[in-house]
Phi, psi and omega in degrees: 000327181299326180295325181289322179295320177293325180294320179295314179297319181295320181290331178292327180288342181272003180298141177281147180142182182249146175278166179299320180295317178299318179296320179294321178297315180297315179297320178297318179296316178299319178298318179296314180297318178297318180297318179294315181296318180296317179298318179295318179298316180295322179298317179296319179294319178296318179299320179294314179295323178297319178296318178296320178294323177297315179296316179301315180296318179295320177296320179293323175294321178298317179298315179298319180293322178299318179292315182296319182274348186052051183213165174290133169241123190250143174244122177250123184259127180257113180258018177304140183294339180275318182232109176267107188209176173210153180237142178233130180213161176271119184265071184246006176081012181300141175070032177090005177280174178257124181289145172059033177256005179061023178228134178282115177218168185065221179241045179297141187290126175273126178266329182200137168238096188250133172254141177284154178300156179304136179091349178260130182236147169270110184261344180199144171217139179256007176288132179301125180066017183058031179231143173209188178161199185221147175269182184297344176264358179088006178281148181290134178283317179220122178285155176170183180235151177231119183254126177256149184221141173199128173049049175083359179244152176223155179224143182246129171263118189252119174232054188260046177210155186283348184271358176085013177289133185241125180231162177240135178216162175251132182291000000 
């Protein structure tokens, strides 16, 4: 009889399925992977918002400088796929350039040559000729929107008013 009892116990151990410990290990691994993916997603979103805030701050500095210098300060946006950047300069005709033509010529003072962080792209701009800026009163030269993109998310830098107010929004 003893042989039959051992046989019954042995056959129960051969049942197909997962043990509680195996299930707990799988759930723990899924939790770890989810935590890593969520953290990475949040970092990309934060990086995108930081880039938009950097642009907003640079545009606001350009506006302040235009008022202080009583001159046009121009922002030229480069949407080239290799370098997503923008340049800010005082368009006052210094050094043989032409004032208020929205083009850096002569020796007009460059205020900023900014590149966006890796992975951040300028995917759209509604500024005519990808140029905007401010006059000596701080009013916007060309209204428009600038859309930044990274990892499936986008943020809009909005300068769509004549008074030079700059805001950030998510579409």
